C-alpha positions as protocol buffer text, in pm:
chain_id: "A"
residue {
  index: 1
  type: UNK
  ca { x: 0 y: 0 z: 0 }
}
residue {
  index: 2
  type: UNK
  ca { x: 139 y: 341 z: -96 }
}
residue {
  index: 3
  type: UNK
  ca { x: 202 y: 569 z: 200 }
}
residue {
  index: 4
  type: UNK
  ca { x: 24 y: 906 z: 231 }
}
residue {
  index: 5
  type: UNK
  ca { x: 360 y: 1083 z: 216 }
}
residue {
  index: 6
  type: UNK
  ca { x: 465 y: 896 z: -98 }
}
residue {
  index: 7
  type: UNK
  ca { x: 130 y: 972 z: -265 }
}
residue {
  index: 8
  type: UNK
  ca { x: 159 y: 1341 z: -174 }
}
residue {
  index: 9
  type: UNK
  ca { x: 512 y: 1363 z: -316 }
}
residue {
  index: 10
  type: UNK
  ca { x: 396 y: 1202 z: -639 }
}
residue {
  index: 11
  type: UNK
  ca { x: 109 y: 1450 z: -672 }
}
residue {
  index: 12
  type: UNK
  ca { x: 341 y: 1745 z: -606 }
}
residue {
  index: 13
  type: UNK
  ca { x: 585 y: 1619 z: -869 }
}
residue {
  index: 14
  type: UNK
  ca { x: 309 y: 1571 z: -1126 }
}
residue {
  index: 15
  type: UNK
  ca { x: 166 y: 1917 z: -1054 }
}
residue {
  index: 16
  type: UNK
  ca { x: 504 y: 2082 z: -1099 }
}
residue {
  index: 17
  type: UNK
  ca { x: 578 y: 1891 z: -1418 }
}
residue {
  index: 18
  type: UNK
  ca { x: 244 y: 1972 z: -1582 }
}
residue {
  index: 19
  type: UNK
  ca { x: 400 y: 2270 z: -1762 }
}
residue {
  index: 20
  type: UNK
  ca { x: 735 y: 2323 z: -1928 }
}
residue {
  index: 21
  type: UNK
  ca { x: 880 y: 2663 z: -2014 }
}
residue {
  index: 22
  type: UNK
  ca { x: 1181 y: 2654 z: -2242 }
}
residue {
  index: 23
  type: UNK
  ca { x: 1411 y: 2883 z: -2436 }
}
residue {
  index: 24
  type: UNK
  ca { x: 1659 y: 2824 z: -2717 }
}
residue {
  index: 25
  type: UNK
  ca { x: 1990 y: 3009 z: -2713 }
}
residue {
  index: 26
  type: UNK
  ca { x: 2260 y: 2838 z: -2920 }
}
residue {
  index: 27
  type: UNK
  ca { x: 2558 y: 2991 z: -3102 }
}
residue {
  index: 28
  type: UNK
  ca { x: 2641 y: 3243 z: -2832 }
}
residue {
  index: 29
  type: UNK
  ca { x: 2291 y: 3375 z: -2774 }
}
residue {
  index: 30
  type: UNK
  ca { x: 2303 y: 3251 z: -2414 }
}
residue {
  index: 31
  type: UNK
  ca { x: 2568 y: 3519 z: -2350 }
}
residue {
  index: 32
  type: UNK
  ca { x: 2403 y: 3789 z: -2558 }
}
residue {
  index: 33
  type: UNK
  ca { x: 2070 y: 3746 z: -2379 }
}
residue {
  index: 34
  type: UNK
  ca { x: 2182 y: 3618 z: -2039 }
}
residue {
  index: 35
  type: UNK
  ca { x: 1960 y: 3853 z: -1837 }
}
residue {
  index: 36
  type: UNK
  ca { x: 1659 y: 3767 z: -2057 }
}
residue {
  index: 37
  type: UNK
  ca { x: 1708 y: 3396 z: -1996 }
}
residue {
  index: 38
  type: UNK
  ca { x: 1731 y: 3465 z: -1624 }
}
residue {
  index: 39
  type: UNK
  ca { x: 1391 y: 3635 z: -1644 }
}
residue {
  index: 40
  type: UNK
  ca { x: 1252 y: 3315 z: -1800 }
}
residue {
  index: 41
  type: UNK
  ca { x: 1400 y: 3106 z: -1521 }
}
residue {
  index: 42
  type: UNK
  ca { x: 1259 y: 3337 z: -1254 }
}
residue {
  index: 43
  type: UNK
  ca { x: 914 y: 3326 z: -1415 }
}
residue {
  index: 44
  type: UNK
  ca { x: 915 y: 2946 z: -1428 }
}
residue {
  index: 45
  type: UNK
  ca { x: 1026 y: 2931 z: -1065 }
}
residue {
  index: 46
  type: UNK
  ca { x: 744 y: 3164 z: -962 }
}
residue {
  index: 47
  type: UNK
  ca { x: 493 y: 2947 z: -1149 }
}
residue {
  index: 48
  type: UNK
  ca { x: 655 y: 2626 z: -1014 }
}
residue {
  index: 49
  type: UNK
  ca { x: 707 y: 2495 z: -1368 }
}
residue {
  index: 50
  type: UNK
  ca { x: 990 y: 2301 z: -1521 }
}
residue {
  index: 51
  type: UNK
  ca { x: 1231 y: 2524 z: -1711 }
}
residue {
  index: 52
  type: UNK
  ca { x: 1499 y: 2448 z: -1969 }
}
residue {
  index: 53
  type: UNK
  ca { x: 1733 y: 2696 z: -2131 }
}
residue {
  index: 54
  type: UNK
  ca { x: 1869 y: 2507 z: -2431 }
}
residue {
  index: 55
  type: UNK
  ca { x: 2226 y: 2630 z: -2470 }
}
residue {
  index: 56
  type: UNK
  ca { x: 2397 y: 2303 z: -2569 }
}
residue {
  index: 57
  type: UNK
  ca { x: 2547 y: 2218 z: -2805 }
}
residue {
  index: 58
  type: UNK
  ca { x: 2702 y: 2563 z: -2792 }
}
residue {
  index: 59
  type: UNK
  ca { x: 2752 y: 2567 z: -3169 }
}
residue {
  index: 60
  type: UNK
  ca { x: 2522 y: 2448 z: -3443 }
}
residue {
  index: 61
  type: UNK
  ca { x: 2604 y: 2458 z: -3813 }
}
residue {
  index: 62
  type: UNK
  ca { x: 2241 y: 2557 z: -3871 }
}
residue {
  index: 63
  type: UNK
  ca { x: 2332 y: 2913 z: -3778 }
}
residue {
  index: 64
  type: UNK
  ca { x: 2020 y: 3132 z: -3768 }
}
residue {
  index: 65
  type: UNK
  ca { x: 1819 y: 2836 z: -3898 }
}
residue {
  index: 66
  type: UNK
  ca { x: 1854 y: 2677 z: -3554 }
}
residue {
  index: 67
  type: UNK
  ca { x: 1538 y: 2872 z: -3465 }
}
residue {
  index: 68
  type: UNK
  ca { x: 1354 y: 2585 z: -3635 }
}
residue {
  index: 69
  type: UNK
  ca { x: 1453 y: 2369 z: -3340 }
}
residue {
  index: 70
  type: UNK
  ca { x: 1190 y: 2541 z: -3125 }
}
residue {
  index: 71
  type: UNK
  ca { x: 919 y: 2369 z: -3331 }
}
residue {
  index: 72
  type: UNK
  ca { x: 1078 y: 2026 z: -3302 }
}
residue {
  index: 73
  type: UNK
  ca { x: 1132 y: 2075 z: -2928 }
}
residue {
  index: 74
  type: UNK
  ca { x: 768 y: 2179 z: -2882 }
}
residue {
  index: 75
  type: UNK
  ca { x: 678 y: 1850 z: -3046 }
}
residue {
  index: 76
  type: UNK
  ca { x: 916 y: 1659 z: -2819 }
}
residue {
  index: 77
  type: UNK
  ca { x: 781 y: 1829 z: -2506 }
}
residue {
  index: 78
  type: UNK
  ca { x: 422 y: 1734 z: -2589 }
}
residue {
  index: 79
  type: UNK
  ca { x: 527 y: 1378 z: -2663 }
}
residue {
  index: 80
  type: UNK
  ca { x: 711 y: 1373 z: -2329 }
}
residue {
  index: 81
  type: UNK
  ca { x: 375 y: 1431 z: -2157 }
}
residue {
  index: 82
  type: UNK
  ca { x: 371 y: 1797 z: -2052 }
}
residue {
  index: 83
  type: UNK
  ca { x: 14 y: 1927 z: -2042 }
}
residue {
  index: 84
  type: UNK
  ca { x: 116 y: 2282 z: -2126 }
}
residue {
  index: 85
  type: UNK
  ca { x: 429 y: 2411 z: -2297 }
}
residue {
  index: 86
  type: UNK
  ca { x: 547 y: 2771 z: -2328 }
}
residue {
  index: 87
  type: UNK
  ca { x: 829 y: 2863 z: -2562 }
}
residue {
  index: 88
  type: UNK
  ca { x: 1008 y: 3197 z: -2520 }
}
residue {
  index: 89
  type: UNK
  ca { x: 1261 y: 3343 z: -2762 }
}
residue {
  index: 90
  type: UNK
  ca { x: 1594 y: 3424 z: -2602 }
}
residue {
  index: 91
  type: UNK
  ca { x: 1535 y: 3796 z: -2671 }
}
residue {
  index: 92
  type: UNK
  ca { x: 1197 y: 3801 z: -2495 }
}
residue {
  index: 93
  type: UNK
  ca { x: 1213 y: 3960 z: -2149 }
}
residue {
  index: 94
  type: UNK
  ca { x: 953 y: 3842 z: -1897 }
}
residue {
  index: 95
  type: UNK
  ca { x: 852 y: 4122 z: -1661 }
}
residue {
  index: 96
  type: UNK
  ca { x: 875 y: 4051 z: -1286 }
}
residue {
  index: 97
  type: UNK
  ca { x: 501 y: 4107 z: -1241 }
}
residue {
  index: 98
  type: UNK
  ca { x: 386 y: 3895 z: -1537 }
}
residue {
  index: 99
  type: UNK
  ca { x: 87 y: 3680 z: -1431 }
}
residue {
  index: 100
  type: UNK
  ca { x: 50 y: 3310 z: -1503 }
}
residue {
  index: 101
  type: UNK
  ca { x: 8 y: 3288 z: -1881 }
}
residue {
  index: 102
  type: UNK
  ca { x: -217 y: 2986 z: -1836 }
}
residue {
  index: 103
  type: UNK
  ca { x: -493 y: 3229 z: -1740 }
}
residue {
  index: 104
  type: UNK
  ca { x: -515 y: 3296 z: -2115 }
}
residue {
  index: 105
  type: UNK
  ca { x: -638 y: 2941 z: -2180 }
}
residue {
  index: 106
  type: UNK
  ca { x: -998 y: 2886 z: -2279 }
}
residue {
  index: 107
  type: UNK
  ca { x: -1185 y: 2562 z: -2335 }
}
residue {
  index: 108
  type: UNK
  ca { x: -1174 y: 2570 z: -2716 }
}
residue {
  index: 109
  type: UNK
  ca { x: -829 y: 2660 z: -2843 }
}
residue {
  index: 110
  type: UNK
  ca { x: -499 y: 2475 z: -2836 }
}
residue {
  index: 111
  type: UNK
  ca { x: -233 y: 2716 z: -2968 }
}
residue {
  index: 112
  type: UNK
  ca { x: -183 y: 3071 z: -2840 }
}
residue {
  index: 113
  type: UNK
  ca { x: 8 y: 3338 z: -3032 }
}
residue {
  index: 114
  type: UNK
  ca { x: 26 y: 3717 z: -3033 }
}
residue {
  index: 115
  type: UNK
  ca { x: 57 y: 3933 z: -3341 }
}
residue {
  index: 116
  type: UNK
  ca { x: 383 y: 4121 z: -3389 }
}
residue {
  index: 117
  type: UNK
  ca { x: 447 y: 4474 z: -3514 }
}
residue {
  index: 118
  type: UNK
  ca { x: 387 y: 4358 z: -3873 }
}
residue {
  index: 119
  type: UNK
  ca { x: 36 y: 4241 z: -3788 }
}
residue {
  index: 120
  type: UNK
  ca { x: 126 y: 3877 z: -3849 }
}
residue {
  index: 121
  type: UNK
  ca { x: 158 y: 3616 z: -3579 }
}
residue {
  index: 122
  type: UNK
  ca { x: 496 y: 3619 z: -3409 }
}
residue {
  index: 123
  type: UNK
  ca { x: 655 y: 3290 z: -3301 }
}
residue {
  index: 124
  type: UNK
  ca { x: 870 y: 3439 z: -3026 }
}
residue {
  index: 125
  type: UNK
  ca { x: 611 y: 3338 z: -2767 }
}
residue {
  index: 126
  type: UNK
  ca { x: 421 y: 3016 z: -2828 }
}
residue {
  index: 127
  type: UNK
  ca { x: 185 y: 2861 z: -2571 }
}
residue {
  index: 128
  type: UNK
  ca { x: 27 y: 2523 z: -2643 }
}
residue {
  index: 129
  type: UNK
  ca { x: -208 y: 2285 z: -2467 }
}
residue {
  index: 130
  type: UNK
  ca { x: -128 y: 1917 z: -2513 }
}
residue {
  index: 131
  type: UNK
  ca { x: -403 y: 1793 z: -2741 }
}
residue {
  index: 132
  type: UNK
  ca { x: -446 y: 1667 z: -3096 }
}
residue {
  index: 133
  type: UNK
  ca { x: -490 y: 2015 z: -3245 }
}
residue {
  index: 134
  type: UNK
  ca { x: -164 y: 2138 z: -3094 }
}
residue {
  index: 135
  type: UNK
  ca { x: 16 y: 1833 z: -3229 }
}
residue {
  index: 136
  type: UNK
  ca { x: -146 y: 1886 z: -3569 }
}
residue {
  index: 137
  type: UNK
  ca { x: -32 y: 2249 z: -3567 }
}
residue {
  index: 138
  type: UNK
  ca { x: 330 y: 2158 z: -3494 }
}
residue {
  index: 139
  type: UNK
  ca { x: 339 y: 1883 z: -3754 }
}
residue {
  index: 140
  type: UNK
  ca { x: 182 y: 2115 z: -4013 }
}
residue {
  index: 141
  type: UNK
  ca { x: 444 y: 2383 z: -3946 }
}
residue {
  index: 142
  type: UNK
  ca { x: 720 y: 2127 z: -3997 }
}
residue {
  index: 143
  type: UNK
  ca { x: 560 y: 2007 z: -4320 }
}
residue {
  index: 144
  type: UNK
  ca { x: 550 y: 2367 z: -4447 }
}
residue {
  index: 145
  type: UNK
  ca { x: 920 y: 2419 z: -4385 }
}
residue {
  index: 146
  type: UNK
  ca { x: 1028 y: 2392 z: -4748 }
}
residue {
  index: 147
  type: UNK
  ca { x: 708 y: 2498 z: -4919 }
}
residue {
  index: 148
  type: UNK
  ca { x: 695 y: 2829 z: -5100 }
}
residue {
  index: 149
  type: UNK
  ca { x: 540 y: 3106 z: -4890 }
}
residue {
  index: 150
  type: UNK
  ca { x: 340 y: 3401 z: -5017 }
}
residue {
  index: 151
  type: UNK
  ca { x: 558 y: 3630 z: -4807 }
}
residue {
  index: 152
  type: UNK
  ca { x: 891 y: 3537 z: -4656 }
}
residue {
  index: 153
  type: UNK
  ca { x: 1177 y: 3696 z: -4465 }
}
residue {
  index: 154
  type: UNK
  ca { x: 1403 y: 3435 z: -4624 }
}
residue {
  index: 155
  type: UNK
  ca { x: 1487 y: 3225 z: -4320 }
}
residue {
  index: 156
  type: UNK
  ca { x: 1345 y: 3079 z: -4002 }
}
residue {
  index: 157
  type: UNK
  ca { x: 1022 y: 2916 z: -3897 }
}
residue {
  index: 158
  type: UNK
  ca { x: 798 y: 3220 z: -3847 }
}
residue {
  index: 159
  type: UNK
  ca { x: 670 y: 3220 z: -4208 }
}
residue {
  index: 160
  type: UNK
  ca { x: 550 y: 2862 z: -4168 }
}
residue {
  index: 161
  type: UNK
  ca { x: 391 y: 2941 z: -3831 }
}
residue {
  index: 162
  type: UNK
  ca { x: 202 y: 3232 z: -3991 }
}
residue {
  index: 163
  type: UNK
  ca { x: 88 y: 3022 z: -4287 }
}
residue {
  index: 164
  type: UNK
  ca { x: -50 y: 2743 z: -4069 }
}
residue {
  index: 165
  type: UNK
  ca { x: -194 y: 2965 z: -3795 }
}
residue {
  index: 166
  type: UNK
  ca { x: -389 y: 3192 z: -4030 }
}
residue {
  index: 167
  type: UNK
  ca { x: -577 y: 2890 z: -4164 }
}
residue {
  index: 168
  type: UNK
  ca { x: -642 y: 2704 z: -3838 }
}
residue {
  index: 169
  type: UNK
  ca { x: -956 y: 2734 z: -3625 }
}
residue {
  index: 170
  type: UNK
  ca { x: -788 y: 2630 z: -3300 }
}
residue {
  index: 171
  type: UNK
  ca { x: -562 y: 2937 z: -3267 }
}
residue {
  index: 172
  type: UNK
  ca { x: -620 y: 3192 z: -2992 }
}
residue {
  index: 173
  type: UNK
  ca { x: -479 y: 3539 z: -3048 }
}
residue {
  index: 174
  type: UNK
  ca { x: -304 y: 3655 z: -2733 }
}
residue {
  index: 175
  type: UNK
  ca { x: -300 y: 4012 z: -2616 }
}
residue {
  index: 176
  type: UNK
  ca { x: 15 y: 4191 z: -2734 }
}
residue {
  index: 177
  type: UNK
  ca { x: 100 y: 4236 z: -2369 }
}
residue {
  index: 178
  type: UNK
  ca { x: 218 y: 3874 z: -2388 }
}
residue {
  index: 179
  type: UNK
  ca { x: 454 y: 3943 z: -2680 }
}
residue {
  index: 180
  type: UNK
  ca { x: 520 y: 4312 z: -2721 }
}
residue {
  index: 181
  type: UNK
  ca { x: 741 y: 4368 z: -3026 }
}
residue {
  index: 182
  type: UNK
  ca { x: 671 y: 4735 z: -3096 }
}
residue {
  index: 183
  type: UNK
  ca { x: 524 y: 4953 z: -2822 }
}
residue {
  index: 184
  type: UNK
  ca { x: 781 y: 5108 z: -2590 }
}
residue {
  index: 185
  type: UNK
  ca { x: 509 y: 5248 z: -2363 }
}
residue {
  index: 186
  type: UNK
  ca { x: 295 y: 4935 z: -2335 }
}
residue {
  index: 187
  type: UNK
  ca { x: 245 y: 4791 z: -1986 }
}
residue {
  index: 188
  type: UNK
  ca { x: 351 y: 4450 z: -2111 }
}
residue {
  index: 189
  type: UNK
  ca { x: 414 y: 4110 z: -1959 }
}
residue {
  index: 190
  type: UNK
  ca { x: 676 y: 4002 z: -2214 }
}
residue {
  index: 191
  type: UNK
  ca { x: 887 y: 4253 z: -2408 }
}
residue {
  index: 192
  type: UNK
  ca { x: 1031 y: 4097 z: -2722 }
}
residue {
  index: 193
  type: UNK
  ca { x: 1298 y: 4302 z: -2895 }
}
residue {
  index: 194
  type: UNK
  ca { x: 1346 y: 4065 z: -3196 }
}
residue {
  index: 195
  type: UNK
  ca { x: 1400 y: 4248 z: -3528 }
}
residue {
  index: 196
  type: UNK
  ca { x: 1142 y: 4515 z: -3459 }
}
residue {
  index: 197
  type: UNK
  ca { x: 1131 y: 4871 z: -3326 }
}
residue {
  index: 198
  type: UNK
  ca { x: 1230 y: 4769 z: -2973 }
}
residue {
  index: 199
  type: UNK
  ca { x: 1574 y: 4641 z: -3072 }
}
residue {
  index: 200
  type: UNK
  ca { x: 1777 y: 4958 z: -3052 }
}
residue {
  index: 201
  type: UNK
  ca { x: 2109 y: 4812 z: -2935 }
}
residue {
  index: 202
  type: UNK
  ca { x: 2375 y: 4866 z: -3201 }
}
residue {
  index: 203
  type: UNK
  ca { x: 2585 y: 4588 z: -3049 }
}
residue {
  index: 204
  type: UNK
  ca { x: 2305 y: 4335 z: -3082 }
}
residue {
  index: 205
  type: UNK
  ca { x: 2224 y: 4451 z: -3434 }
}
residue {
  index: 206
  type: UNK
  ca { x: 2585 y: 4397 z: -3540 }
}
residue {
  index: 207
  type: UNK
  ca { x: 2600 y: 4051 z: -3380 }
}
residue {
  index: 208
  type: UNK
  ca { x: 2274 y: 3942 z: -3542 }
}
residue {
  index: 209
  type: UNK
  ca { x: 2390 y: 4070 z: -3880 }
}
residue {
  index: 210
  type: UNK
  ca { x: 2717 y: 3881 z: -3841 }
}
residue {
  index: 211
  type: UNK
  ca { x: 2533 y: 3559 z: -3753 }
}
residue {
  index: 212
  type: UNK
  ca { x: 2309 y: 3595 z: -4057 }
}
residue {
  index: 213
  type: UNK
  ca { x: 2605 y: 3645 z: -4290 }
}
residue {
  index: 214
  type: UNK
  ca { x: 2798 y: 3365 z: -4122 }
}
residue {
  index: 215
  type: UNK
  ca { x: 2504 y: 3131 z: -4182 }
}
residue {
  index: 216
  type: UNK
  ca { x: 2488 y: 3226 z: -4549 }
}
residue {
  index: 217
  type: UNK
  ca { x: 2862 y: 3160 z: -4576 }
}
residue {
  index: 218
  type: UNK
  ca { x: 2824 y: 2816 z: -4414 }
}
residue {
  index: 219
  type: UNK
  ca { x: 2546 y: 2718 z: -4651 }
}
residue {
  index: 220
  type: UNK
  ca { x: 2643 y: 2905 z: -4968 }
}
residue {
  index: 221
  type: UNK
  ca { x: 2738 y: 2583 z: -5148 }
}
residue {
  index: 222
  type: UNK
  ca { x: 2400 y: 2429 z: -5070 }
}
residue {
  index: 223
  type: UNK
  ca { x: 2230 y: 2692 z: -5285 }
}
residue {
  index: 224
  type: UNK
  ca { x: 2399 y: 2540 z: -5589 }
}
residue {
  index: 225
  type: UNK
  ca { x: 2248 y: 2200 z: -5520 }
}
residue {
  index: 226
  type: UNK
  ca { x: 1910 y: 2075 z: -5643 }
}
residue {
  index: 227
  type: UNK
  ca { x: 1629 y: 2182 z: -5411 }
}
residue {
  index: 228
  type: UNK
  ca { x: 1549 y: 1835 z: -5276 }
}
residue {
  index: 229
  type: UNK
  ca { x: 1911 y: 1766 z: -5192 }
}
residue {
  index: 230
  type: UNK
  ca { x: 1945 y: 2102 z: -5018 }
}
residue {
  index: 231
  type: UNK
  ca { x: 1633 y: 2030 z: -4813 }
}
residue {
  index: 232
  type: UNK
  ca { x: 1770 y: 1689 z: -4721 }
}
residue {
  index: 233
  type: UNK
  ca { x: 2094 y: 1848 z: -4597 }
}
residue {
  index: 234
  type: UNK
  ca { x: 1905 y: 2098 z: -4380 }
}
residue {
  index: 235
  type: UNK
  ca { x: 1685 y: 1824 z: -4240 }
}
residue {
  index: 236
  type: UNK
  ca { x: 1989 y: 1612 z: -4160 }
}
residue {
  index: 237
  type: UNK
  ca { x: 2162 y: 1904 z: -3984 }
}
residue {
  index: 238
  type: UNK
  ca { x: 1844 y: 1979 z: -3789 }
}
residue {
  index: 239
  type: UNK
  ca { x: 1801 y: 1620 z: -3674 }
}
residue {
  index: 240
  type: UNK
  ca { x: 2168 y: 1593 z: -3581 }
}
residue {
  index: 241
  type: UNK
  ca { x: 2147 y: 1900 z: -3358 }
}
residue {
  index: 242
  type: UNK
  ca { x: 1812 y: 1787 z: -3216 }
}
residue {
  index: 243
  type: UNK
  ca { x: 1956 y: 1451 z: -3112 }
}
residue {
  index: 244
  type: UNK
  ca { x: 2244 y: 1628 z: -2936 }
}
residue {
  index: 245
  type: UNK
  ca { x: 1995 y: 1848 z: -2750 }
}
residue {
  index: 246
  type: UNK
  ca { x: 1795 y: 1546 z: -2638 }
}
residue {
  index: 247
  type: UNK
  ca { x: 2107 y: 1395 z: -2485 }
}
residue {
  index: 248
  type: UNK
  ca { x: 2169 y: 1709 z: -2281 }
}
residue {
  index: 249
  type: UNK
  ca { x: 1809 y: 1777 z: -2177 }
}
residue {
  index: 250
  type: UNK
  ca { x: 1604 y: 1475 z: -2061 }
}
residue {
  index: 251
  type: UNK
  ca { x: 1293 y: 1691 z: -2012 }
}
residue {
  index: 252
  type: UNK
  ca { x: 1223 y: 1651 z: -2385 }
}
residue {
  index: 253
  type: UNK
  ca { x: 1238 y: 1274 z: -2378 }
}
């Protein structure tokens, strides 16, 4: 017979592990956005959630394309059994008084996104409930990775997120207070400097520009290859980095 103490400990563990908050900060971003990542950790601690800051492997040949890993890790986290998962970009600062984002949940929708300064959905903050619609969303985004988009910034996963989200009936649009990419004066919960008006640091702009050019240099030869072969190379590099991450971070297994 299981003791009362043992049963209580099990319940506490399950309650704490019901939500995972994670960030992705490879290729030096963990140093560039150290204080931002600390705000994520503090938020997770306040909410008594599991938290992972993915900083290993420290280098990935994907370069800026490593942002795609957030989608694959969302998928892994749901498969690992977390009931709720919150992804935060490394350059998204969680305010000390931010409430529990789970208060945004309603009974109908599975995926929660805010619109950025462009008016499109921004993938810097993604909240999902573990159900079939959330899993369908993630799989659909992955399947759209190499499809032509009507509009594209030329890299990253956000175009695919926009394409899938705009045509899904299980998406909830979050208040911009949960992912503020433009309004300096907004009383926000999460301030996301990304590539928008809030990123005014010349140092960060230079570093991001360098990383973008470095990525193009790493993959310049791939552009000369047939499309299918180039896609296969990117998929292989993504899976290779993903497998390394899974070795470092058991929360996704």
